[in-house]
C-alpha positions in Angstrom: -21.2 56.1 94.6 -20.2 56.3 91.0 -20.8 52.8 89.5 -20.0 53.5 85.9 -17.3 55.4 83.9 -18.5 58.6 82.3 -16.5 58.1 79.1 -18.9 58.6 76.1 -19.4 55.5 74.0 -18.3 56.0 70.3 -21.4 54.7 68.6 -20.7 53.3 65.1 -22.9 55.8 63.4 -21.3 58.8 65.2 -17.8 57.6 64.4 -18.8 57.2 60.8 -20.4 60.7 60.7 -17.3 62.2 62.3 -15.0 60.4 59.8 -17.2 61.3 56.9 -17.2 65.0 57.9 -13.4 65.0 58.2 -13.1 63.2 54.8 -15.3 65.7 53.1 -13.3 68.6 54.5 -10.0 67.0 53.6 -11.1 66.2 50.1 -12.5 69.7 49.7 -9.2 71.3 50.7 -7.2 68.9 48.5 -9.4 69.6 45.5 -9.4 73.4 46.1 -5.6 73.4 46.3 -5.4 71.3 43.1 -7.7 73.7 41.2 -5.7 76.7 42.6 -2.5 75.2 41.1 -4.2 74.6 37.8 -5.5 78.2 37.6 -2.2 79.6 38.6 -0.7 78.0 35.5 -2.7 80.5 33.5 -0.3 83.2 35.0 2.6 81.7 33.0 1.9 83.9 29.9 1.6 86.9 32.1 5.0 86.2 33.6 6.5 85.6 30.2 5.0 88.9 28.9 6.3 90.8 32.0 9.8 89.4 31.5 9.7 90.1 27.7 8.4 93.6 28.3 11.1 94.3 30.9 13.9 93.0 28.6 12.5 94.9 25.6 12.2 98.2 27.6 15.6 97.8 29.1 17.2 97.1 25.7 15.4 100.0 24.0 16.3 102.4 26.8 20.0 101.3 26.5 19.7 101.8 22.7 18.1 105.2 23.1 20.8 106.3 25.5 23.5 105.1 23.1 21.8 106.8 20.1 21.6 110.1 22.0 25.4 110.2 21.8 25.3 110.3 18.0 26.3 113.8 16.8 23.5 115.9 15.2 20.8 113.2 15.0 21.2 111.7 18.5 18.0 113.3 19.8 16.0 112.3 16.7 17.2 108.7 17.0 16.6 108.6 20.8 12.9 109.6 20.7 11.4 106.6 18.8 13.6 104.2 20.8 12.4 105.6 24.1 8.8 105.5 22.8 9.3 101.8 21.9 10.7 101.3 25.4 7.5 102.7 26.8 5.6 100.1 24.8 7.8 97.4 26.4 7.0 98.8 29.8 3.3 98.6 28.9 3.7 95.0 27.9 5.4 94.3 31.2 2.6 96.0 33.1 0.0 94.0 31.2 1.8 90.8 32.1 1.9 91.8 35.7 -1.8 92.6 35.6 -2.6 89.2 34.2 -0.6 87.5 37.0 -2.5 89.6 39.6 -5.9 88.8 38.1 -5.1 85.0 37.8 -3.8 84.9 41.4 -6.9 86.7 42.6 -9.2 84.3 40.7 -7.3 81.3 41.9 -7.7 82.4 45.5 -11.4 83.1 45.2 -12.1 79.8 43.5 -10.1 77.9 46.1 -11.9 79.8 48.9 -15.3 78.9 47.5 -14.4 75.3 46.9 -13.3 75.0 50.6 -15.9 77.3 52.3 -19.1 75.8 50.7 -18.5 72.1 51.5 -17.2 73.0 55.0 -20.2 75.1 55.7 -22.6 72.4 54.4 -20.8 69.8 56.6 -21.0 72.0 59.6 -24.7 72.6 59.0 -25.5 68.9 58.6 -23.0 67.4 61.1 -22.6 69.9 63.9 -26.2 70.3 65.2 -26.7 66.5 65.8 -23.2 66.3 67.4 -24.0 69.2 69.8 -27.4 67.6 70.6 -25.6 64.3 71.4 -23.0 66.1 73.6 -25.7 67.9 75.6 -27.5 64.6 76.0 -24.5 62.8 77.4 -23.7 65.7 79.7 -27.2 65.5 81.1 -26.9 61.8 81.4 -23.6 62.1 83.3 -25.3 64.6 85.7 -28.1 62.2 86.3 -25.7 59.3 86.8 -23.8 61.2 89.5 -27.0 62.1 91.3 -28.3 59.9 94.2 -30.1 57.0 92.7 -28.6 57.5 89.3 -28.0 53.8 88.7 -31.6 53.0 89.6 -32.8 55.6 87.1 -30.8 54.1 84.3 -31.9 50.6 85.3 -35.5 51.9 85.0 -34.7 53.3 81.6 -33.5 49.9 80.5 -36.7 48.3 81.8 -38.9 50.7 79.9 -36.8 50.6 76.7 -36.8 48.1 73.8 -37.2 44.5 75.0 -34.4 43.3 72.8 -31.9 45.1 74.9 -32.8 42.9 77.9 -32.0 39.7 76.1 -28.5 39.5 77.7 -29.8 40.0 81.2 -30.3 37.0 83.4 -33.9 37.0 84.7 -34.0 36.3 88.4 -36.9 34.6 90.2 -39.9 37.0 90.2 -38.7 38.8 87.1 -36.5 41.9 86.4 -39.1 44.5 87.5 -39.6 42.8 90.9 -35.8 42.6 91.3 -35.5 46.2 90.5 -38.2 47.2 93.0 -36.4 45.1 95.7 -33.2 46.9 94.9 -31.3 43.9 93.8 -27.8 45.3 93.3 -26.8 42.7 90.6 -29.9 43.3 88.5 -29.7 47.1 88.9 -26.0 46.9 87.8 -26.9 44.8 84.7 -29.9 47.0 83.8 -27.9 50.2 84.4 -25.3 49.1 81.9 -28.0 48.8 79.3 -29.5 52.1 80.2 -26.1 53.8 79.9 -25.5 52.3 76.5 -28.9 53.6 75.3 -27.8 57.2 76.0 -24.2 56.9 74.7 -22.4 56.1 77.9 -20.5 53.0 78.5 -19.9 51.0 81.7 
């Protein structure tokens, strides 16, 4: 017969560890996004250069096409204007390249700022958490087995004495009551044994 619930007890230190892990990840993501936005501001000159280059190239192309219609010297006037338009296109390409470089840098920095703390958190926090989960799963299996309550009562008897301070001592003592199968004592001791392994009554 199942005497106790199998809901894992949220020990204070485990809750603190979980919250701390989540806080570190959240702060890392927030800080990474902040740095990403700061770095992306460096792309502003590139956008300005691209816009200026496009406008310059467009204006010079229009001027070159207009100059080409001038009789006799149209071709002569058109060539330097189109050449200057090519320089404007080069300026626009350089501005676009700056934006691409800044965007790539911002992504890499943000990725590192998120990945490194998250990896460290997982390396420090995850193994103990997995160990604790396995322990509670094993404890649940033992609790459901025949004599599970007796087993956890015995664990309480052999554990730290301070944990037994809340248990009322019957005539003959706790050990004698356990050996006799006193249901009330076994119930009280089992509760203590369950708490020791992270399960609550």
